[in-house]
N, C-alpha and C positions, 0 to 999 in steps of 0.2 A: 416331406413331413410338414412343412409350413402350410401347404394348401389344406392338409387334413385338419390342422389346428384352426385355420380360418373357417372351415366348414363347421367344426364343432362350436366355435364361438357364435357363428351365425345361427346355428340351431338353438343354442342357449338363449340368445337374444330373442329369437322368434317365439320360443316357448314362454319366456318371461313376459313378453308383450301381449301374447294371445291368451294367457291363462285367465280364467274367470274367477274372481275373488268371491268367496261366500259372503253374502250380505248378512252381517252379524246383527245389524239394527232391526232387521225384519223378524228376528227370533226373540226380541225382548218382549216381555209381557208388560204392557202398560194399559191403563184405563184411558181410552181415547174419548174425547167429548162427543156427544151425540151431534148428528147433522143439524137438528133443529135448534141447537144452542142451549138446550136445557142442561143443567149440571149433571155430571155422571154420578153414579152411586157412591164413588169414593169421596166426592165433594160433599154429599149430603151426610154421610156417615163418618164424622170425625171420630178419631179414637178417644177413649177416655184417658186423660192425662192427669197423673197424680205426682206431686212433688213431695219428697220427704226431706225434712230438715231445713226448709226454706220458709222464712216468714218472720214475723215480728219477734217471736220468741227464740230465734236462732242466734245465740250469742257465743262466739268463740267455739270451744270444744264442748260446751254444755248444751245438751239437747233436751227440750221439754216435751217432746212427743207431738211435733207439729206436722200435719199432713196438709197439703194445699191442693184443693180440687177446684178448678174453674175460678181461681183467684181468691177463694175463701179458705180460711184456716178451719180444719175439721179434726175431730178426734178419730181414732181408729173405728169406733163404733158407728160414727156418722158415715164414714167411708164404706163400712160394711153395709149399712142400710142403703146407701146410694147404689152400690154394686148389685144388691139384691133387687131393689125396686126399679131401677132405671136401666142398667146395662143388661143384666141377665134376662129380664122379662121382655125387653124390646127386641132382642135378637132371636132370629129363627134358630140359629145354631150358636149358642153362647160360647162354645169352645173356639169358634172362629172370630169372635168379637175382639178387636184389638184393644189392648190396654198398654199405655206407655207410662213407665215409672221412671222418674228422674230423681236421683239422689245427690245430695251435696257430699263433699268429702268428709265432713265431720259428723254425718248422721250414723248412728250405730247400726250394726248389721241386724240386730234384733228387730228394729223397726221395719227393715226391708223384709225380713223373714215373716213377720206378722202380717204384712200387707200381702205377700205372696200366698200365705195360708188362706187369707180371705178370698183372694182371687180363685184359688183352687177350690175352695168351698162352694163357690158359685159357678164352677165349671168354666172359668175364663182362663184358657190355656195359651192364647196368643198374646204373649207378653214381651215387650221390648224394654230393656233397661239402658238407661243413660246416666252418665256421671256429669254433674254440673260443676263448673269451676266456682271456687269460693271467691 
């Protein structure tokens, strides 16, 4: 019985040592840089980032309707114009154009819903939502 157990353990060790692991890293989808050193398309096309409730008018739990786009405070109508004129027109497929929305903890849900409605209006469906710490 002991020689049989030894043979089984040797077979197990053999199979463990000779098994070929699947290369998980080769299956990841990433934008690799070009060989000539030019930036990839993901480097040129930065997503549109909009912050809700962060800015000079954000005080405690009182929110005055502040949207921040590229470091500038804007109203919802100004954001709508930006989405219509810049993002939706420049994209070949607006539904694939990335939009990143960052909300503070004290911004009302209505502000986010209004912004999402404007994105939907301009066929911007690739939206990522983040929560900012206060």
